[in-house]
Backbone as CSV, one residue per row, in Angstrom:
resi,resn,N_x,N_y,N_z,CA_x,CA_y,CA_z,C_x,C_y,C_z
1,UNK,-17.254,4.583,26.948,-17.083,4.018,25.622,-16.282,2.720,25.749
2,UNK,-16.712,1.691,25.040,-16.053,0.395,25.114,-14.706,0.426,24.393
3,UNK,-13.892,-0.575,24.704,-12.583,-0.693,24.065,-12.733,-0.814,22.552
4,UNK,-13.693,-1.610,22.108,-13.888,-1.817,20.659,-14.225,-0.508,19.959
5,UNK,-15.053,0.327,20.591,-15.411,1.611,19.985,-14.209,2.552,19.969
6,UNK,-13.404,2.530,21.039,-12.189,3.347,21.070,-11.243,2.926,19.940
7,UNK,-11.091,1.619,19.779,-10.213,1.098,18.733,-10.733,1.496,17.354
8,UNK,-12.029,1.391,17.152,-12.628,1.769,15.872,-12.417,3.257,15.601
9,UNK,-12.600,4.092,16.607,-12.392,5.532,16.462,-10.930,5.831,16.138
10,UNK,-10.012,5.151,16.840,-8.585,5.344,16.585,-8.242,4.970,15.145
11,UNK,-8.719,3.815,14.707,-8.407,3.374,13.341,-8.952,4.342,12.305
12,UNK,-10.177,4.813,12.506,-10.775,5.748,11.558,-9.971,7.045,11.531
13,UNK,-9.622,7.569,12.689,-8.841,8.806,12.765,-7.470,8.612,12.139
14,UNK,-6.864,7.467,12.414,-5.533,7.185,11.873,-5.561,7.171,10.347
15,UNK,-6.543,6.479,9.746,-6.575,6.397,8.286,-7.021,7.703,7.645
16,UNK,-7.744,8.537,8.387,-8.167,9.822,7.835,-7.064,10.867,7.889
17,UNK,-6.067,10.659,8.737,-5.038,11.686,8.911,-3.681,11.310,8.331
18,UNK,-3.499,10.078,7.866,-2.201,9.732,7.285,-2.145,10.172,5.830
19,UNK,-0.933,10.331,5.337,-0.781,10.762,3.948,-1.076,9.598,3.002
20,UNK,-1.347,9.927,1.763,-1.769,8.916,0.789,-0.680,7.878,0.511
21,UNK,0.576,8.272,0.563,1.655,7.316,0.309,1.707,6.258,1.413
22,UNK,1.558,6.685,2.660,1.552,5.738,3.771,0.336,4.829,3.677
23,UNK,-0.803,5.382,3.308,-2.011,4.579,3.150,-1.818,3.547,2.042
24,UNK,-1.194,3.917,0.948,-0.937,2.989,-0.143,-0.090,1.816,0.339
25,UNK,0.950,2.112,1.081,1.828,1.058,1.601,1.057,0.156,2.565
26,UNK,0.199,0.752,3.381,-0.622,-0.040,4.304,-1.588,-0.946,3.528
27,UNK,-2.136,-0.448,2.436,-3.039,-1.265,1.624,-2.297,-2.445,0.999
28,UNK,-1.099,-2.203,0.496,-0.297,-3.315,-0.037,-0.057,-4.358,1.053
29,UNK,0.327,-3.907,2.240,0.590,-4.852,3.322,-0.674,-5.606,3.713
30,UNK,-1.793,-4.911,3.756,-3.054,-5.580,4.066,-3.394,-6.647,3.048
31,UNK,-3.215,-6.329,1.778,-3.489,-7.314,0.725,-2.555,-8.508,0.844
32,UNK,-1.279,-8.245,1.100,-0.312,-9.336,1.295,-0.764,-10.228,2.446
33,UNK,-1.127,-9.616,3.556,-1.558,-10.385,4.727,-2.786,-11.242,4.420
34,UNK,-3.761,-10.666,3.718,-4.972,-11.421,3.401,-4.686,-12.577,2.453
35,UNK,-3.825,-12.367,1.459,-3.509,-13.458,0.530,-2.740,-14.558,1.265
36,UNK,-1.827,-14.171,2.149,-1.119,-15.186,2.954,-2.106,-15.991,3.793
37,UNK,-3.050,-15.294,4.416,-4.038,-15.987,5.239,-4.913,-16.901,4.391
38,UNK,-5.226,-16.486,3.178,-6.002,-17.341,2.271,-5.209,-18.597,1.935
39,UNK,-3.935,-18.414,1.626,-3.077,-19.559,1.291,-2.947,-20.510,2.484
40,UNK,-2.778,-19.946,3.678,-2.684,-20.776,4.884,-4.001,-21.496,5.164
41,UNK,-5.128,-20.819,4.936,-6.433,-21.452,5.140,-6.624,-22.604,4.159
42,UNK,-6.169,-22.418,2.923,-6.236,-23.486,1.924,-5.412,-24.685,2.387
43,UNK,-4.215,-24.436,2.905,-3.348,-25.517,3.373,-3.998,-26.293,4.528
44,UNK,-4.815,-25.594,5.328,-5.521,-26.240,6.450,-6.873,-26.800,6.004
45,UNK,-7.173,-26.665,4.709,-8.434,-27.126,4.137,-9.645,-26.406,4.743
46,UNK,-9.436,-25.167,5.135,-10.511,-24.341,5.689,-11.008,-23.421,4.564
47,UNK,-11.956,-23.927,3.799,-12.418,-23.218,2.603,-13.196,-21.949,2.932
48,UNK,-13.891,-21.941,4.044,-14.644,-20.740,4.421,-13.691,-19.575,4.682
49,UNK,-12.654,-19.812,5.466,-11.686,-18.745,5.739,-10.929,-18.355,4.477
50,UNK,-10.576,-19.362,3.661,-9.882,-19.058,2.401,-10.705,-18.089,1.572
51,UNK,-11.978,-18.378,1.409,-12.854,-17.510,0.632,-12.972,-16.120,1.236
52,UNK,-13.064,-16.052,2.549,-13.161,-14.761,3.245,-11.922,-13.910,2.975
53,UNK,-10.739,-14.506,3.125,-9.497,-13.749,2.949,-9.248,-13.389,1.489
54,UNK,-9.643,-14.253,0.572,-9.531,-13.920,-0.854,-10.413,-12.716,-1.161
55,UNK,-11.625,-12.707,-0.634,-12.531,-11.571,-0.876,-11.939,-10.273,-0.330
56,UNK,-11.309,-10.328,0.834,-10.680,-9.129,1.408,-9.546,-8.639,0.501
57,UNK,-8.723,-9.560,0.029,-7.616,-9.190,-0.858,-8.147,-8.638,-2.180
58,UNK,-9.179,-9.268,-2.733,-9.786,-8.777,-3.974,-10.313,-7.358,-3.803
59,UNK,-10.905,-7.090,-2.655,-11.450,-5.751,-2.400,-10.344,-4.701,-2.371
60,UNK,-9.233,-5.015,-1.727,-8.124,-4.055,-1.653,-7.531,-3.822,-3.039
61,UNK,-7.255,-4.891,-3.762,-6.642,-4.744,-5.086,-7.599,-4.027,-6.037
62,UNK,-8.886,-4.301,-5.930,-9.871,-3.587,-6.749,-9.867,-2.105,-6.423
63,UNK,-9.766,-1.779,-5.158,-9.720,-0.368,-4.740,-8.450,0.303,-5.272
64,UNK,-7.333,-0.400,-5.204,-6.083,0.143,-5.753,-6.250,0.408,-7.251
65,UNK,-6.892,-0.513,-7.933,-7.080,-0.371,-9.379,-7.962,0.823,-9.727
66,UNK,-9.082,0.962,-9.047,-9.987,2.052,-9.414,-9.475,3.419,-8.959
67,UNK,-8.499,3.427,-8.072,-7.947,4.713,-7.628,-6.849,5.232,-8.558
68,UNK,-6.463,4.436,-9.557,-5.437,4.875,-10.505,-5.931,6.068,-11.315
69,UNK,-5.021,6.994,-11.574,-5.345,8.167,-12.386,-4.401,8.177,-13.584
70,UNK,-4.911,7.733,-14.723,-4.089,7.621,-15.932,-3.621,8.998,-16.401
71,UNK,-4.420,10.036,-16.172,-4.020,11.388,-16.586,-2.764,11.831,-15.846
72,UNK,-2.648,11.450,-14.592,-1.476,11.829,-13.793,-0.364,10.801,-13.949
73,UNK,-0.728,9.519,-13.895,0.264,8.451,-13.880,0.715,7.960,-15.233
74,UNK,-0.031,8.280,-16.281,0.357,7.882,-17.629,0.577,6.386,-17.772
75,UNK,1.699,6.032,-18.394,2.014,4.624,-18.650,2.177,3.822,-17.371
76,UNK,2.694,4.450,-16.327,2.861,3.738,-15.056,1.498,3.287,-14.545
77,UNK,0.512,4.176,-14.590,-0.835,3.832,-14.135,-1.434,2.732,-15.013
78,UNK,-1.217,2.815,-16.312,-1.733,1.774,-17.207,-1.092,0.417,-16.916
79,UNK,0.213,0.424,-16.676,0.908,-0.825,-16.349,0.446,-1.383,-15.010
80,UNK,0.248,-0.498,-14.031,-0.262,-0.951,-12.741,-1.652,-1.543,-12.883
81,UNK,-2.484,-0.926,-13.723,-3.824,-1.457,-13.926,-3.764,-2.880,-14.473
82,UNK,-2.892,-3.120,-15.448,-2.750,-4.467,-16.007,-2.252,-5.447,-14.945
83,UNK,-1.339,-4.993,-14.114,-0.817,-5.843,-13.046,-1.911,-6.160,-12.021
84,UNK,-2.698,-5.164,-11.655,-3.798,-5.389,-10.716,-4.824,-6.359,-11.314
85,UNK,-5.142,-6.200,-12.607,-6.083,-7.121,-13.256,-5.532,-8.551,-13.251
86,UNK,-4.246,-8.688,-13.497,-3.607,-10.007,-13.446,-3.741,-10.597,-12.045
87,UNK,-3.481,-9.780,-11.027,-3.581,-10.272,-9.650,-5.012,-10.688,-9.315
88,UNK,-5.976,-9.899,-9.747,-7.376,-10.247,-9.507,-7.714,-11.590,-10.155
89,UNK,-7.237,-11.778,-11.385,-7.459,-13.051,-12.078,-6.792,-14.206,-11.336
90,UNK,-5.556,-14.002,-10.894,-4.830,-15.062,-10.196,-5.507,-15.442,-8.880
91,UNK,-5.971,-14.448,-8.152,-6.670,-14.740,-6.890,-7.951,-15.536,-7.159
92,UNK,-8.652,-15.165,-8.207,-9.885,-15.875,-8.558,-9.578,-17.318,-8.959
93,UNK,-8.534,-17.500,-9.774,-8.141,-18.861,-10.178,-7.709,-19.693,-8.976
94,UNK,-6.885,-19.109,-8.114,-6.438,-19.829,-6.926,-7.599,-20.224,-6.030
95,UNK,-8.565,-19.325,-5.936,-9.734,-19.598,-5.107,-10.604,-20.700,-5.725
96,UNK,-10.885,-20.590,-7.005,-11.755,-21.570,-7.666,-11.122,-22.954,-7.769
97,UNK,-9.803,-22.984,-8.019,-9.108,-24.262,-8.231,-8.429,-24.797,-6.972
98,UNK,-8.575,-24.083,-5.871,-7.896,-24.476,-4.623,-6.406,-24.740,-4.864
99,UNK,-5.784,-23.777,-5.538,-4.380,-23.869,-5.921,-3.601,-22.764,-5.212
100,UNK,-2.617,-23.101,-4.417,-1.863,-22.069,-3.684,-0.888,-21.282,-4.555
101,UNK,-0.505,-21.806,-5.713,0.513,-21.146,-6.550,0.105,-19.736,-6.989
102,UNK,-1.122,-19.526,-7.467,-1.499,-18.155,-7.820,-1.443,-17.202,-6.623
103,UNK,-1.764,-17.707,-5.445,-1.669,-16.881,-4.238,-0.218,-16.462,-3.999
104,UNK,0.692,-17.404,-4.176,2.120,-17.115,-3.988,2.584,-16.058,-4.990
105,UNK,2.150,-16.182,-6.241,2.524,-15.191,-7.260,2.023,-13.799,-6.892
106,UNK,0.799,-13.720,-6.412,0.224,-12.422,-6.045,0.974,-11.830,-4.856
107,UNK,1.308,-12.652,-3.874,2.074,-12.168,-2.714,3.398,-11.590,-3.172
108,UNK,4.083,-12.283,-4.070,5.379,-11.813,-4.567,5.240,-10.485,-5.303
109,UNK,4.225,-10.364,-6.147,4.018,-9.113,-6.886,3.677,-7.955,-5.945
110,UNK,2.797,-8.211,-4.993,2.443,-7.163,-4.035,3.648,-6.733,-3.206
111,UNK,4.485,-7.690,-2.839,5.680,-7.372,-2.049,6.640,-6.497,-2.856
112,UNK,6.781,-6.778,-4.133,7.647,-5.955,-4.987,7.098,-4.537,-5.087
113,UNK,5.796,-4.421,-5.310,5.180,-3.092,-5.391,5.316,-2.335,-4.070
114,UNK,5.058,-3.027,-2.985,5.166,-2.380,-1.666,6.597,-1.893,-1.427
115,UNK,7.568,-2.730,-1.739,8.970,-2.352,-1.541,9.330,-1.143,-2.405
116,UNK,8.881,-1.141,-3.651,9.174,-0.023,-4.544,8.572,1.279,-4.045
117,UNK,7.305,1.233,-3.621,6.662,2.443,-3.105,7.296,2.894,-1.799
118,UNK,7.668,1.940,-0.950,8.308,2.292,0.317,9.618,3.021,0.061
119,UNK,10.412,2.508,-0.872,11.683,3.163,-1.205,11.448,4.552,-1.797
120,UNK,10.459,4.662,-2.675,10.162,5.958,-3.296,9.709,6.976,-2.246
121,UNK,8.876,6.541,-1.328,8.390,7.436,-0.271,9.544,7.862,0.628
122,UNK,10.393,6.917,0.997,11.530,7.252,1.859,12.454,8.246,1.175
123,UNK,12.717,8.038,-0.106,13.590,8.947,-0.854,12.963,10.335,-0.960
124,UNK,11.677,10.376,-1.249,10.980,11.658,-1.352,11.005,12.397,-0.022
125,UNK,10.766,11.672,1.055,10.782,12.302,2.382,12.184,12.778,2.745
126,UNK,13.182,11.987,2.367,14.562,12.383,2.651,14.906,13.665,1.900
127,UNK,14.515,13.727,0.632,14.757,14.930,-0.159,14.000,16.118,0.413
128,UNK,12.776,15.874,0.864,11.983,16.937,1.473,12.624,17.464,2.738
129,UNK,13.226,16.567,3.537,13.890,17.008,4.767,15.124,17.836,4.452
130,UNK,15.853,17.437,3.399,17.036,18.194,3.008,16.632,19.603,2.585
131,UNK,15.586,19.707,1.776,15.100,21.016,1.335,14.648,21.840,2.531
132,UNK,13.906,21.206,3.446,13.422,21.920,4.635,14.591,22.382,5.501
133,UNK,15.610,21.548,5.638,16.779,21.929,6.434,17.515,23.084,5.781
134,UNK,17.608,23.056,4.451,18.270,24.161,3.754,17.495,25.457,3.965
135,UNK,16.180,25.378,3.840,15.355,26.561,4.054,15.488,27.043,5.487
136,UNK,15.462,26.111,6.411,15.586,26.469,7.827,16.971,27.067,8.084
137,UNK,17.994,26.474,7.478,19.350,27.009,7.643,19.481,28.399,7.069
138,UNK,18.874,28.633,5.899,18.915,29.953,5.281,18.176,30.976,6.127
139,UNK,17.018,30.586,6.652,16.266,31.543,7.469,16.987,31.800,8.775
140,UNK,17.671,30.776,9.307,18.434,30.984,10.541,19.589,31.943,10.281
141,UNK,20.230,31.802,9.132,21.324,32.710,8.789,20.797,34.132,8.648
142,UNK,19.659,34.290,8.055,19.084,35.622,7.902,18.719,36.209,9.246
143,UNK,18.236,35.373,10.129,17.852,35.855,11.469,19.074,36.364,12.221
144,UNK,20.238,35.795,11.936,21.449,36.188,12.632,22.235,37.257,11.881
145,UNK,21.649,37.736,10.793,22.297,38.815,10.057,23.302,38.364,9.034
146,UNK,23.427,37.049,8.791,24.361,36.563,7.798,23.632,36.368,6.480
147,UNK,24.292,36.685,5.415,23.694,36.486,4.083,23.829,35.032,3.708
148,UNK,22.782,34.478,3.180,22.839,33.104,2.690,23.644,33.083,1.408
149,UNK,24.535,32.149,1.305,25.379,32.052,0.120,25.025,30.783,-0.637
150,UNK,24.978,30.903,-1.931,24.653,29.755,-2.772,25.887,28.950,-3.062
């Protein structure tokens, strides 16, 4: 098997086995990277690459938008949808008008969202570890014949 096929298999396996929160953060980072590359391509007057990277960023943000679940997320999901629609509009304007400013705005918004989700995931995982340690500590105490005390 060639290196490229091994890499493709690894990437597919990696994205199929990671949790949704990690995938969300990776998608934000991917969108940030593509918008940065679009902005850099614009600065180099490379319109073909600019268009390619804008399309990649649009695809990610569109996927983020359609994956929202208003029944679960309520107002947060509705607000995110409006933010994603704004970003899609800004990317389109930046692309059509060859203006880097909308790209910069989208990068800033994506970075804020990524940072917020990263912090939320870290906090959730930290709380989960504390709960798991407490459970493990309680079961260890029971294994040694000691009563767990609240």
